[in-house]
C-alpha positions as CSV (number, residue, x, y, z in Angstrom):
1,M,252.5,7.3,42.7
2,S,255.4,9.6,43.5
3,K,255.6,12.9,41.7
4,R,258.3,13.1,39.0
5,L,260.6,16.1,39.0
6,V,263.4,17.6,37.0
7,I,265.9,19.8,38.7
8,A,267.8,22.4,36.7
9,D,270.5,24.5,38.4
10,D,274.0,25.4,37.3
11,E,275.3,24.7,40.9
12,P,276.0,21.0,41.5
13,I,275.8,21.5,45.3
14,T,272.3,23.0,45.0
15,R,271.1,20.2,42.7
16,M,272.5,17.6,45.2
17,D,270.8,19.3,48.2
18,L,267.5,19.6,46.3
19,R,267.6,16.0,45.2
20,E,268.3,14.8,48.8
21,M,265.4,16.9,50.2
22,L,263.0,15.8,47.5
23,E,263.8,12.1,47.6
24,A,263.7,12.1,51.4
25,D,260.1,13.3,51.0
26,G,259.1,10.7,48.4
27,Y,259.6,12.6,45.2
28,N,261.1,10.9,42.2
29,V,263.8,13.1,40.7
30,V,264.0,11.8,37.1
31,G,266.8,14.1,36.0
32,E,269.2,16.9,36.7
33,A,270.4,19.6,34.4
34,S,273.0,22.3,34.7
35,D,271.5,24.6,32.1
36,G,268.1,25.4,30.5
37,F,268.9,23.5,27.3
38,D,269.6,20.2,29.1
39,A,266.5,20.8,31.2
40,L,264.4,21.0,28.0
41,E,265.9,17.7,26.8
42,L,265.1,16.0,30.1
43,C,261.6,17.3,30.0
44,R,261.1,16.0,26.5
45,K,262.4,12.6,27.6
46,H,260.5,12.3,30.9
47,L,257.5,14.7,30.8
48,P,257.8,15.4,34.5
49,D,255.1,16.6,36.8
50,L,257.2,19.6,37.8
51,V,260.5,21.3,37.0
52,L,262.5,23.1,39.6
53,M,264.6,25.5,37.7
54,D,267.1,28.3,38.6
55,I,266.6,31.5,36.7
56,K,270.3,32.3,36.0
57,M,271.9,29.5,34.1
58,P,274.3,29.3,31.1
59,L,273.2,28.6,27.5
60,L,269.5,29.0,28.1
61,D,268.3,30.8,31.2
62,G,265.5,29.5,33.4
63,L,262.9,32.1,32.3
64,N,263.3,31.2,28.6
65,A,263.4,27.5,29.3
66,A,260.3,27.8,31.4
67,K,258.5,29.6,28.5
68,I,259.4,26.8,26.1
69,I,258.4,24.1,28.6
70,Q,255.0,25.7,29.1
71,N,254.5,26.3,25.3
72,E,255.4,22.7,24.4
73,N,253.5,21.2,27.4
74,L,256.7,19.4,28.5
75,A,255.8,19.4,32.2
76,I,252.7,20.2,34.2
77,G,254.4,23.1,35.9
78,V,257.6,25.0,36.5
79,V,258.8,26.3,39.8
80,L,261.5,28.9,39.5
81,L,264.4,29.0,42.0
82,T,266.5,32.1,42.3
83,A,268.6,34.3,44.5
84,Y,266.8,37.3,43.0
85,S,263.7,38.7,44.7
86,G,263.3,41.8,42.6
87,K,260.0,42.7,41.2
88,E,261.2,42.5,37.6
89,F,262.1,38.9,38.0
90,V,258.8,38.0,39.7
91,E,256.9,39.7,36.8
92,K,259.0,37.9,34.2
93,A,258.3,34.6,36.0
94,T,254.6,35.3,35.9
95,K,254.7,36.1,32.2
96,V,256.4,32.8,31.3
97,G,253.8,30.8,33.3
98,A,255.8,29.7,36.4
99,I,253.5,28.1,38.9
100,A,255.7,29.2,41.9
101,Y,258.8,31.3,42.7
102,I,261.2,30.4,45.5
103,V,264.0,32.7,46.7
104,K,267.2,31.0,47.8
105,P,268.5,29.8,50.2
106,I,266.0,27.0,50.1
107,D,265.0,24.9,53.1
108,E,262.8,21.9,53.3
109,K,260.2,23.7,55.4
110,T,259.6,26.1,52.5
111,L,260.3,23.8,49.6
112,I,258.0,20.9,50.2
113,P,254.7,22.8,51.0
114,T,255.4,25.1,48.0
115,L,255.8,22.1,45.8
116,E,252.7,20.4,47.1
117,V,250.6,23.5,46.5
118,A,252.2,24.0,43.0
119,I,251.5,20.3,42.1
120,S,247.9,20.7,43.2
121,K,247.4,23.9,41.2
122,C,249.1,22.2,38.2
123,A,246.6,19.3,38.4
124,E,243.7,21.8,38.4
125,I,245.2,23.6,35.4
126,K,245.7,20.4,33.6
127,K,242.1,19.4,34.2
128,I,240.8,22.8,32.9
129,K,243.0,22.5,29.8
130,N,241.6,19.0,29.1
131,D,238.1,20.2,29.7
132,I,238.6,23.1,27.2
133,K,240.1,20.7,24.7
134,R,237.1,18.3,25.1
135,V,234.6,21.2,24.7
136,C,236.4,22.6,21.7
137,S,236.3,19.2,20.1
138,K,232.6,18.8,20.8
139,L,232.0,22.3,19.3
140,E,233.9,21.4,16.1
141,E,231.9,18.2,15.9
142,R,228.7,20.1,16.3
143,K,229.7,22.6,13.6
144,T,230.5,19.8,11.2
145,I,227.2,18.1,11.8
146,E,225.3,21.5,11.4
147,K,227.1,22.2,8.1
148,A,226.2,18.7,6.8
149,K,222.7,19.1,8.0
150,G,222.4,22.4,6.1
151,L,223.8,20.9,2.9
152,L,221.3,18.0,3.1
153,M,218.4,20.4,3.7
154,E,219.5,22.5,0.7
155,K,220.3,19.7,-1.7
156,S,217.6,17.2,-0.8
157,E,215.0,19.9,0.0
158,I,214.1,18.4,3.4
159,I,213.4,19.9,6.8
160,E,216.0,20.2,9.5
161,Q,214.8,17.2,11.6
162,A,214.8,14.9,8.6
163,A,218.4,15.9,7.7
164,Y,219.5,15.3,11.3
165,D,217.6,11.9,11.4
166,Q,219.3,10.9,8.1
167,I,222.8,11.6,9.5
168,R,222.0,9.8,12.7
169,K,220.6,6.8,10.9
170,L,223.6,6.6,8.6
171,S,225.9,6.8,11.7
172,M,224.1,3.9,13.4
173,N,224.0,1.8,10.2
174,K,227.7,2.3,9.4
175,R,228.7,2.1,13.0
176,C,230.7,5.3,12.9
177,S,230.3,8.7,14.5
178,M,227.9,11.3,13.3
179,R,230.9,13.6,12.7
180,D,232.4,11.0,10.3
181,I,229.1,10.8,8.3
182,A,228.8,14.6,8.3
183,E,232.4,14.9,6.9
184,V,231.5,12.6,4.1
185,I,228.3,14.5,3.3
186,I,230.3,17.8,3.3
187,M,232.9,16.3,0.9
188,T,230.1,15.0,-1.3
189,Y,228.2,18.2,-1.6
190,D,231.0,20.9,-1.3
């Protein structure tokens, strides 16, 4: 499956050159924007793998657009393109969560390897975020079951194992998760 990209640059020639380079290498450019605001709209519509975005653009600059894209998870990653190589721009790019920073002029020998590394790192980050979300969900489930177990122990004056067994048995009999049963127990006794 080809990687899906959005290009955002206020220079039409730059967008055209980038599109040609990317499509020649098998990338799927799903949209082009001339400012950060349009880039956000394209990201909301297409949820691309990567956004290539100029820093200096009208309406909404690339740094602020990148920050919104990252906060709203509208793309897996953002690569900032710029003519500016100053330390302050690099620091700002790092703060907004850019996965890479490319200084113009851009050539294919630099662009494609940078994008491949960026996409690989984005995939790793996405997996870590999903793992964290899964672990947090399991932790919340465990807390709910523990709370219900504690309420059963207190209200029914039973030991911990008996309370756990009761939740598990209800879960199997009702064919629903232990968390669902625990939530009902909490609502009943709270």
